[in-house]
N, C-alpha and C positions, 0 to 999 in steps of 0.2 A: 646568282649574281645580285649584288645589292649596290645601287647607285644613290648618291646623295646630291641633290640639286639645290644650290643656294640662290635665292631670289631677293629682290628688294622692291620698293615702290616705283622704280623708274620704268619708263616705257620699254627699256631694253629687256626687262624680264619677259615681256611677251615674245620677243625674238628668241630668247633662250628656250621658252616652252615650245615654240614652233620648231626650233632646231631639234629638240629632244623627241618630239613626236615623229619626226622623219628619220631619226637616227637608227641604224640597224642594231638589233639587240636580241639576245636569246629570249625565248618565251617565258622563262621563269624569273625574269629580272624584276626585282623589287625596287621601286623608286621612292625615296624619301625626299620630300620638298621641304626646305627649311627657310624660315625668315627670322631674322634677329631684330627685335625692336631696340633701336638705340635710345639711350637716355635723352629726353627732350630738354632743350634749354628754354623753359617756359618762364617768362618774367613774373616776378612776384606781384607786379602791379595789377595783374588780372584777377588776383585773389585765388583762394583755394578752390572755389567752384569752377572758376574759369580754367584753372590748371587741370582739374579733373575732367572737364568737358573736352579739352584738347586731347588728353591722353585717350579718352574713350573714342574720340573720332579717329585717332591714329590706329587704334586696335581694330575698329570696324573696317577701315580701309584695308588693313593687312589681312584680316580674316576673309574679306571678300576676295582679295587677290589669291590667297591660298586655296580657297574653294574653287575659284575659276581654274587655277592651275591643276588642281586635282581632277576636275571634270574633263579638261582638255587632254591631260596625260592618260586618263583612263580609256580614252579612245584608241590608244596605242599600246599601253601597258596593262597587264592584268592586275598588278598589285601596286597601288599608289597610296602613300600615307603622307600626312603633313604635320609639321612641327613648328610651333611658334615659341621663340625664346626671347628673353630680354637681356641686354648687356652689350658689351663690346663685340661687334660682329665677328672679327677674326678670332677672338678668344673663344666665343661660343661655338663657332663652326668647328674649330679644332677640337673642342671638347666633345662635340657630337660625333666627330670622326673617331675619336677614341672609344666612345660608348657604342657606336653602331658598327664600327670596323667595315666600312663600305669597300667594295672593290674599286669604285671609281667615284670621284668628286667632280661635279660640273659647276663651273663658276664663270662669270663674265669678266672681261678685261676693260670694259667700258660701262659706265653707269652703275655698277654694283657699289652701293653705298658711296656714291659720288666719287668713285675712283677716277683719277686722271691717268688712265693707262696703267703703267707699272710704277707709279710714284712710290717713293720710299714710304714704307709702312702701310701701303694699300692692302686691302683684303686679298686681292689676287697675288700680290707679291709674297705675302705671308703664307698663303696656301702653297705657293710654289716652293718656298723655302722649308716649310715645316710639315706639310701633309705627308704621312708615311705611305699613302696609297697612290694609285694612278690618278692623274688629274687631267681633265679636259677643260681648256680655257677657250671661251667663245668671244670673239670681238664684237664690237657694237654694230657693224654693218652686215652681219651674217644674214643669210636668207635660207630658209628650209629648202631641201631638194630631195628628189627621188633618184635612185640609182647612183649612189655616191661614188665620186672619183677620189681615190686616196693616194697620197704620196707617202711612201714608207722609206725612211732614212735608215741606212745600215752602214756599220763599219766592221761588221763581222764579229763583234763581241757578243757575249752571252746576253747583255742588255738588249742589243738589237735583235737577237734571235727571239727573245721573249716578246718583244713588240711584234715581230713577224708572226708568231704563233697566235697572238691576239687578233691580228688582222685576218689571218686565215680562218678564224672562227666567226668573223662578223658576217651575218647573212645580208644578202641584197646589195653587196658592193659591185658596182659595174666595172670599175677599172682600178688597177693598182700599178702605180709607177714606183719602181724600186730605184732609189738614188743613193749613190755613194760619192763622197767628196775626196778629192786628191788635194791634200794640203800642200801649198807651195813651200819651197825651202825658206827657212827663216835663219835660225842660228847656224844651221849647216852651211848656208851660202856664205856667211861671213868667214867660216873656217876654210871653205874651199877656195876662197879668193886669195888665200895665202900661197896656194900652189901655182905652178906654171899654168899659163892659160889653157894649153891643150889638155893637160891632165885635169885641170879644174873642170873644164866643160865636159870631159868624159865622165868624171865622177858625178857631176850634177845630173847628167843624163841618166846615169845608172840609178841614182836616188829616186828620180821621178818615175823611171820605168818600174822600179819595185813598188812604188806607191800606187801606180796605176794597176799593176798586177794584183795588189792586195785589194783594191777597190773592185776589180772585176770578180775576184774570188768571193768577196763578201756578197756581191749581187748574185752570183751563181748559187751560193749556199742558201741565200734567202729564197731564190726561186724554187729550190728543193722543198723548203718549208711551206710554200704556197701551192704545191702541186694539186692539192685537193680542191682548191677554190675554183668557182665558176667564173671569176672575174677575168677580164683581159689583162695580161701582164705586159708592162712596158719597162724598159730599163734606161737609166741615164748615169753617166759618169760626169761629175762636175768638178771644176778646179777652183780653189780658193779656200779661205777660212771656212771650215765645215758649216758653222751656223749661217753665215752670210750666203754661202753658195747654195745651201739647201733651201733657205727661204727665198732666194732669188729664183730658183727653179720652180718652187711652189707657186710663186706669183706668175711666172711665165706660163705655166701650164694651167693656171686658174683652177687648182684642185679644190675640192670641198673640205678636205681634212688632211692635215699633216701629222704623221705618227712618228715619234722618236722614242727610243729606249733611254732609261736613266738608271744610274747605279743605286738610286734610292737614298742617297745621302740627304740629311735634313739639318736644319739649323745653321749655325755658324760655319760648319765645315762645307755645307753645300754652297753657301754664298761665297766663301773664300776661294773655293776651287773654280768657281765660274764655269760650270759644266756647259757642254754644247746644248743640252736639252733646255737649260735655263735661258741661254742666249736665243735659241730658236723661239721659245715661248714669248720672249720680249720683242723680237723682230717681226714675227709672222703677222700677216694681215688676215689669214684664214684661221678657223678653229684648229687648235693643236692638242693632240692627245699624247701625254707624257706617260709612258708605261714604266712603272716602278716594280721592284721585286715583290 
């Protein structure tokens, strides 16, 4: 396994490091910590020597941050390497992803390069849209924990099964809650309203019954995939728009990590389709692991 962790000079980087140290992982995991130096807007008035001094100080701060990150992560991971790049953060991180082909990228959703959450054009938003590998997004108020409690969202698809297999392989997970959402009637309800009341209610009930049955089957199939895990398994069926209902359940249960599958679409197609995984990533207040093909 190869993981890539993106850091910056903000205080939040310390929280990402603490989170990563406690995160369950296979023994052979290689962690690459990356920081991208953004071009500084140094006024000409301070002169060439002043500009050089400012840049040297910036490099010294970042090198110290990377060295501290390496030392702390080496207490939990056997293989840790650091990379310092210069340029536009999102572009350089995506370039590193293509070069190193990590299995997982870890990024913050607060603090990273002064992101305001998922503002348009933010690093976290661009990674969510364009990173071809699995992505773990860590919010600003996260705290490290032992014996992780995981919520695993499933709709029975191959994408969800892929996420389930990853969770099954995570060591040290204390509890897994399998959740499946029952989407309420939308366009179907408008069509059914054209029928007589009795028939309309009967068909509406049948629609929802089938959706609940599909949710229960998705949960049962996921339980089969988790048979080998030592974690306690819980299940929940929630009603509502999938992303909103799943995030609401994660908040209610105060889980440490929310895991969702993704079709792995990138770029304009991913943004246009507005996938459940993208919506979950933007709404969740806990770390989210998006598992791509």
